[in-house]
Phi, psi and omega in degrees: 000133177260133177238139181234131178235153174209158180284171182301325182272349176088004186274344178238132180228135176232141182229129180244153176234134177092190182268149180292156175287318185208147172235134185220157174234129184236141182241022178289165184299321177302315180290325172296323179287321179300319184262341185072022183225169181294348180203164174239143177256132185237135177238134185240131176235158174286154183302325181291343180271353185240134175237132179242154175225137177103176182284141174217163181230156177250125179249125181238135174222164178272148175266184181292342174269359180087006180271148178292141177234000000 
């Protein structure tokens, strides 16, 4: 199955192929702030399954164990 996602302004596009490695739901404060909801849903694919087009940025923050996320 192919899935396509894009940002609100349309400058970044991501396309995935195949099934995700993992699907998770998180209710930490960071995910609540990121989504504006009581929890965030995350879907993980291997790098080989994802193709992106457009400008993108990487944001890194620490988690409760001090590891980068």
